PyMOL CGO cylinders between C-alpha atoms (Angstrom):
from pymol import cmd
from pymol.cgo import CYLINDER

trace = [
    CYLINDER, 60.69, 53.24, -60.37, 61.05, 56.79, -59.25, 0.3, 1, 1, 1, 1, 1, 1,
    CYLINDER, 61.05, 56.79, -59.25, 64.22, 57.60, -57.37, 0.3, 1, 1, 1, 1, 1, 1,
    CYLINDER, 64.22, 57.60, -57.37, 62.19, 59.40, -54.68, 0.3, 1, 1, 1, 1, 1, 1,
    CYLINDER, 62.19, 59.40, -54.68, 60.08, 56.26, -54.05, 0.3, 1, 1, 1, 1, 1, 1,
    CYLINDER, 60.08, 56.26, -54.05, 63.26, 54.25, -53.61, 0.3, 1, 1, 1, 1, 1, 1,
    CYLINDER, 63.26, 54.25, -53.61, 64.74, 56.96, -51.41, 0.3, 1, 1, 1, 1, 1, 1,
    CYLINDER, 64.74, 56.96, -51.41, 61.58, 57.05, -49.25, 0.3, 1, 1, 1, 1, 1, 1,
    CYLINDER, 61.58, 57.05, -49.25, 61.50, 53.26, -48.92, 0.3, 1, 1, 1, 1, 1, 1,
    CYLINDER, 61.50, 53.26, -48.92, 65.17, 53.22, -47.96, 0.3, 1, 1, 1, 1, 1, 1,
    CYLINDER, 65.17, 53.22, -47.96, 64.59, 55.88, -45.30, 0.3, 1, 1, 1, 1, 1, 1,
    CYLINDER, 64.59, 55.88, -45.30, 61.66, 53.93, -43.82, 0.3, 1, 1, 1, 1, 1, 1,
    CYLINDER, 61.66, 53.93, -43.82, 63.83, 50.82, -43.89, 0.3, 1, 1, 1, 1, 1, 1,
    CYLINDER, 63.83, 50.82, -43.89, 66.63, 52.67, -42.07, 0.3, 1, 1, 1, 1, 1, 1,
    CYLINDER, 66.63, 52.67, -42.07, 64.18, 53.73, -39.38, 0.3, 1, 1, 1, 1, 1, 1,
    CYLINDER, 64.18, 53.73, -39.38, 63.07, 50.11, -38.96, 0.3, 1, 1, 1, 1, 1, 1,
    CYLINDER, 63.07, 50.11, -38.96, 66.71, 49.08, -38.60, 0.3, 1, 1, 1, 1, 1, 1,
    CYLINDER, 66.71, 49.08, -38.60, 67.34, 51.79, -35.99, 0.3, 1, 1, 1, 1, 1, 1,
    CYLINDER, 67.34, 51.79, -35.99, 64.34, 50.67, -33.94, 0.3, 1, 1, 1, 1, 1, 1,
    CYLINDER, 64.34, 50.67, -33.94, 65.31, 46.99, -34.23, 0.3, 1, 1, 1, 1, 1, 1,
    CYLINDER, 65.31, 46.99, -34.23, 68.91, 47.67, -33.23, 0.3, 1, 1, 1, 1, 1, 1,
    CYLINDER, 68.91, 47.67, -33.23, 67.81, 49.89, -30.36, 0.3, 1, 1, 1, 1, 1, 1,
    CYLINDER, 67.81, 49.89, -30.36, 65.67, 47.04, -29.01, 0.3, 1, 1, 1, 1, 1, 1,
    CYLINDER, 65.67, 47.04, -29.01, 68.44, 44.47, -29.40, 0.3, 1, 1, 1, 1, 1, 1,
    CYLINDER, 68.44, 44.47, -29.40, 70.95, 46.76, -27.69, 0.3, 1, 1, 1, 1, 1, 1,
    CYLINDER, 70.95, 46.76, -27.69, 68.54, 47.23, -24.79, 0.3, 1, 1, 1, 1, 1, 1,
    CYLINDER, 68.54, 47.23, -24.79, 68.46, 43.44, -24.45, 0.3, 1, 1, 1, 1, 1, 1,
    CYLINDER, 68.46, 43.44, -24.45, 72.28, 43.30, -24.73, 0.3, 1, 1, 1, 1, 1, 1,
    CYLINDER, 72.28, 43.30, -24.73, 72.15, 40.98, -27.73, 0.3, 1, 1, 1, 1, 1, 1,
    CYLINDER, 72.15, 40.98, -27.73, 75.28, 40.50, -29.86, 0.3, 1, 1, 1, 1, 1, 1,
    CYLINDER, 75.28, 40.50, -29.86, 76.36, 44.14, -29.73, 0.3, 1, 1, 1, 1, 1, 1,
    CYLINDER, 76.36, 44.14, -29.73, 79.05, 43.84, -32.40, 0.3, 1, 1, 1, 1, 1, 1,
    CYLINDER, 79.05, 43.84, -32.40, 76.65, 42.25, -34.90, 0.3, 1, 1, 1, 1, 1, 1,
    CYLINDER, 76.65, 42.25, -34.90, 73.92, 44.75, -34.05, 0.3, 1, 1, 1, 1, 1, 1,
    CYLINDER, 73.92, 44.75, -34.05, 76.33, 47.61, -34.72, 0.3, 1, 1, 1, 1, 1, 1,
    CYLINDER, 76.33, 47.61, -34.72, 77.23, 46.07, -38.09, 0.3, 1, 1, 1, 1, 1, 1,
    CYLINDER, 77.23, 46.07, -38.09, 73.53, 45.79, -38.98, 0.3, 1, 1, 1, 1, 1, 1,
    CYLINDER, 73.53, 45.79, -38.98, 72.92, 49.38, -37.89, 0.3, 1, 1, 1, 1, 1, 1,
    CYLINDER, 72.92, 49.38, -37.89, 75.80, 50.62, -40.02, 0.3, 1, 1, 1, 1, 1, 1,
    CYLINDER, 75.80, 50.62, -40.02, 74.93, 48.72, -43.20, 0.3, 1, 1, 1, 1, 1, 1,
    CYLINDER, 74.93, 48.72, -43.20, 71.16, 49.08, -42.87, 0.3, 1, 1, 1, 1, 1, 1,
    CYLINDER, 71.16, 49.08, -42.87, 71.27, 52.84, -42.54, 0.3, 1, 1, 1, 1, 1, 1,
    CYLINDER, 71.27, 52.84, -42.54, 73.98, 53.22, -45.19, 0.3, 1, 1, 1, 1, 1, 1,
    CYLINDER, 73.98, 53.22, -45.19, 71.61, 52.02, -47.93, 0.3, 1, 1, 1, 1, 1, 1,
    CYLINDER, 71.61, 52.02, -47.93, 69.40, 55.09, -47.69, 0.3, 1, 1, 1, 1, 1, 1,
    CYLINDER, 69.40, 55.09, -47.69, 72.33, 57.43, -47.14, 0.3, 1, 1, 1, 1, 1, 1,
    CYLINDER, 72.33, 57.43, -47.14, 73.94, 56.32, -50.41, 0.3, 1, 1, 1, 1, 1, 1,
    CYLINDER, 73.94, 56.32, -50.41, 70.66, 56.52, -52.33, 0.3, 1, 1, 1, 1, 1, 1,
    CYLINDER, 70.66, 56.52, -52.33, 70.14, 60.02, -50.96, 0.3, 1, 1, 1, 1, 1, 1,
    CYLINDER, 70.14, 60.02, -50.96, 73.71, 60.98, -51.80, 0.3, 1, 1, 1, 1, 1, 1,
    CYLINDER, 73.71, 60.98, -51.80, 73.22, 59.74, -55.38, 0.3, 1, 1, 1, 1, 1, 1,
    CYLINDER, 73.22, 59.74, -55.38, 70.66, 62.51, -55.83, 0.3, 1, 1, 1, 1, 1, 1,
    CYLINDER, 70.66, 62.51, -55.83, 73.55, 64.98, -55.63, 0.3, 1, 1, 1, 1, 1, 1,
    CYLINDER, 73.55, 64.98, -55.63, 75.98, 62.99, -57.76, 0.3, 1, 1, 1, 1, 1, 1,
    CYLINDER, 75.98, 62.99, -57.76, 78.59, 64.79, -59.82, 0.3, 1, 1, 1, 1, 1, 1,
    CYLINDER, 78.59, 64.79, -59.82, 77.60, 62.99, -62.98, 0.3, 1, 1, 1, 1, 1, 1,
    CYLINDER, 77.60, 62.99, -62.98, 76.38, 59.63, -64.20, 0.3, 1, 1, 1, 1, 1, 1,
    CYLINDER, 76.38, 59.63, -64.20, 79.46, 57.69, -63.08, 0.3, 1, 1, 1, 1, 1, 1,
    CYLINDER, 79.46, 57.69, -63.08, 79.16, 59.07, -59.55, 0.3, 1, 1, 1, 1, 1, 1,
    CYLINDER, 79.16, 59.07, -59.55, 75.40, 58.35, -59.54, 0.3, 1, 1, 1, 1, 1, 1,
    CYLINDER, 75.40, 58.35, -59.54, 76.01, 54.74, -60.57, 0.3, 1, 1, 1, 1, 1, 1,
    CYLINDER, 76.01, 54.74, -60.57, 78.76, 54.38, -57.98, 0.3, 1, 1, 1, 1, 1, 1,
    CYLINDER, 78.76, 54.38, -57.98, 76.50, 55.57, -55.15, 0.3, 1, 1, 1, 1, 1, 1,
    CYLINDER, 76.50, 55.57, -55.15, 73.70, 53.19, -56.18, 0.3, 1, 1, 1, 1, 1, 1,
    CYLINDER, 73.70, 53.19, -56.18, 76.18, 50.30, -56.47, 0.3, 1, 1, 1, 1, 1, 1,
    CYLINDER, 76.18, 50.30, -56.47, 77.42, 51.03, -52.95, 0.3, 1, 1, 1, 1, 1, 1,
    CYLINDER, 77.42, 51.03, -52.95, 73.80, 51.07, -51.73, 0.3, 1, 1, 1, 1, 1, 1,
    CYLINDER, 73.80, 51.07, -51.73, 73.26, 47.71, -53.44, 0.3, 1, 1, 1, 1, 1, 1,
    CYLINDER, 73.26, 47.71, -53.44, 76.32, 46.23, -51.73, 0.3, 1, 1, 1, 1, 1, 1,
    CYLINDER, 76.32, 46.23, -51.73, 75.05, 47.54, -48.39, 0.3, 1, 1, 1, 1, 1, 1,
    CYLINDER, 75.05, 47.54, -48.39, 71.73, 45.78, -49.07, 0.3, 1, 1, 1, 1, 1, 1,
    CYLINDER, 71.73, 45.78, -49.07, 73.53, 42.48, -49.54, 0.3, 1, 1, 1, 1, 1, 1,
    CYLINDER, 73.53, 42.48, -49.54, 75.55, 43.05, -46.37, 0.3, 1, 1, 1, 1, 1, 1,
    CYLINDER, 75.55, 43.05, -46.37, 72.42, 43.97, -44.42, 0.3, 1, 1, 1, 1, 1, 1,
    CYLINDER, 72.42, 43.97, -44.42, 70.70, 40.80, -45.59, 0.3, 1, 1, 1, 1, 1, 1,
    CYLINDER, 70.70, 40.80, -45.59, 73.68, 38.83, -44.30, 0.3, 1, 1, 1, 1, 1, 1,
    CYLINDER, 73.68, 38.83, -44.30, 73.59, 40.42, -40.82, 0.3, 1, 1, 1, 1, 1, 1,
    CYLINDER, 73.59, 40.42, -40.82, 69.82, 39.97, -40.60, 0.3, 1, 1, 1, 1, 1, 1,
    CYLINDER, 69.82, 39.97, -40.60, 70.13, 36.31, -41.55, 0.3, 1, 1, 1, 1, 1, 1,
    CYLINDER, 70.13, 36.31, -41.55, 72.93, 35.74, -39.05, 0.3, 1, 1, 1, 1, 1, 1,
    CYLINDER, 72.93, 35.74, -39.05, 71.05, 37.44, -36.23, 0.3, 1, 1, 1, 1, 1, 1,
    CYLINDER, 71.05, 37.44, -36.23, 67.90, 35.48, -37.06, 0.3, 1, 1, 1, 1, 1, 1,
    CYLINDER, 67.90, 35.48, -37.06, 69.71, 32.13, -37.26, 0.3, 1, 1, 1, 1, 1, 1,
    CYLINDER, 69.71, 32.13, -37.26, 71.35, 32.77, -33.89, 0.3, 1, 1, 1, 1, 1, 1,
    CYLINDER, 71.35, 32.77, -33.89, 68.04, 33.56, -32.21, 0.3, 1, 1, 1, 1, 1, 1,
    CYLINDER, 68.04, 33.56, -32.21, 68.51, 37.30, -31.80, 0.3, 1, 1, 1, 1, 1, 1,
    CYLINDER, 68.51, 37.30, -31.80, 65.62, 38.29, -34.09, 0.3, 1, 1, 1, 1, 1, 1,
    CYLINDER, 65.62, 38.29, -34.09, 62.15, 36.76, -34.03, 0.3, 1, 1, 1, 1, 1, 1,
    CYLINDER, 62.15, 36.76, -34.03, 60.99, 35.13, -37.26, 0.3, 1, 1, 1, 1, 1, 1,
    CYLINDER, 60.99, 35.13, -37.26, 58.13, 37.56, -38.00, 0.3, 1, 1, 1, 1, 1, 1,
    CYLINDER, 58.13, 37.56, -38.00, 60.38, 40.60, -37.58, 0.3, 1, 1, 1, 1, 1, 1,
    CYLINDER, 60.38, 40.60, -37.58, 63.15, 38.98, -39.60, 0.3, 1, 1, 1, 1, 1, 1,
    CYLINDER, 63.15, 38.98, -39.60, 60.85, 38.10, -42.50, 0.3, 1, 1, 1, 1, 1, 1,
    CYLINDER, 60.85, 38.10, -42.50, 59.33, 41.58, -42.60, 0.3, 1, 1, 1, 1, 1, 1,
    CYLINDER, 59.33, 41.58, -42.60, 62.63, 43.45, -42.53, 0.3, 1, 1, 1, 1, 1, 1,
    CYLINDER, 62.63, 43.45, -42.53, 64.32, 40.98, -44.89, 0.3, 1, 1, 1, 1, 1, 1,
    CYLINDER, 64.32, 40.98, -44.89, 61.44, 41.43, -47.34, 0.3, 1, 1, 1, 1, 1, 1,
    CYLINDER, 61.44, 41.43, -47.34, 61.79, 45.22, -47.21, 0.3, 1, 1, 1, 1, 1, 1,
    CYLINDER, 61.79, 45.22, -47.21, 65.54, 44.97, -47.77, 0.3, 1, 1, 1, 1, 1, 1,
    CYLINDER, 65.54, 44.97, -47.77, 65.01, 42.66, -50.74, 0.3, 1, 1, 1, 1, 1, 1,
    CYLINDER, 65.01, 42.66, -50.74, 62.49, 45.08, -52.27, 0.3, 1, 1, 1, 1, 1, 1,
    CYLINDER, 62.49, 45.08, -52.27, 64.98, 47.95, -52.05, 0.3, 1, 1, 1, 1, 1, 1,
    CYLINDER, 64.98, 47.95, -52.05, 67.72, 45.75, -53.51, 0.3, 1, 1, 1, 1, 1, 1,
    CYLINDER, 67.72, 45.75, -53.51, 65.49, 44.86, -56.47, 0.3, 1, 1, 1, 1, 1, 1,
    CYLINDER, 65.49, 44.86, -56.47, 64.74, 48.56, -57.03, 0.3, 1, 1, 1, 1, 1, 1,
    CYLINDER, 64.74, 48.56, -57.03, 68.46, 49.30, -57.01, 0.3, 1, 1, 1, 1, 1, 1,
    CYLINDER, 68.46, 49.30, -57.01, 69.17, 46.49, -59.47, 0.3, 1, 1, 1, 1, 1, 1,
    CYLINDER, 69.17, 46.49, -59.47, 66.45, 47.76, -61.79, 0.3, 1, 1, 1, 1, 1, 1,
    CYLINDER, 66.45, 47.76, -61.79, 67.62, 51.37, -61.56, 0.3, 1, 1, 1, 1, 1, 1,
    CYLINDER, 67.62, 51.37, -61.56, 71.22, 50.39, -62.22, 0.3, 1, 1, 1, 1, 1, 1,
    CYLINDER, 71.22, 50.39, -62.22, 70.25, 48.29, -65.25, 0.3, 1, 1, 1, 1, 1, 1,
    CYLINDER, 70.25, 48.29, -65.25, 68.22, 51.20, -66.65, 0.3, 1, 1, 1, 1, 1, 1,
    CYLINDER, 68.22, 51.20, -66.65, 70.90, 53.86, -66.17, 0.3, 1, 1, 1, 1, 1, 1,
    CYLINDER, 70.90, 53.86, -66.17, 73.65, 51.59, -67.52, 0.3, 1, 1, 1, 1, 1, 1,
    CYLINDER, 73.65, 51.59, -67.52, 71.55, 50.71, -70.60, 0.3, 1, 1, 1, 1, 1, 1,
    CYLINDER, 71.55, 50.71, -70.60, 71.12, 54.43, -71.33, 0.3, 1, 1, 1, 1, 1, 1,
    CYLINDER, 71.12, 54.43, -71.33, 74.90, 54.83, -71.35, 0.3, 1, 1, 1, 1, 1, 1,
    CYLINDER, 74.90, 54.83, -71.35, 75.40, 52.28, -74.10, 0.3, 1, 1, 1, 1, 1, 1,
]
cmd.load_cgo(trace, "trace")
């Protein structure tokens, strides 16, 4: 999958996270957890974007691996907020699905780039 498609999806995902967190903050819901979600959810796209300007293959892989870790962390915060009643099921499922799609793209990209190194 093209890196720009992944980058675009990650940016759209980050915007969804910003809007979700903004709404939860307005309702004064679990501010610490919301801040964690905001940080990790927007970090995915930032690291994918930063990978575009990597200083070589190792740096590129490192940035994508960080983005992947942020995906896993974001999934955790989403799940926790959903299970504690802070996020409605429909919103949770939609955002969780988007996060999973980006994670799968990252996994695929990392497998491809690492295979080329061998």
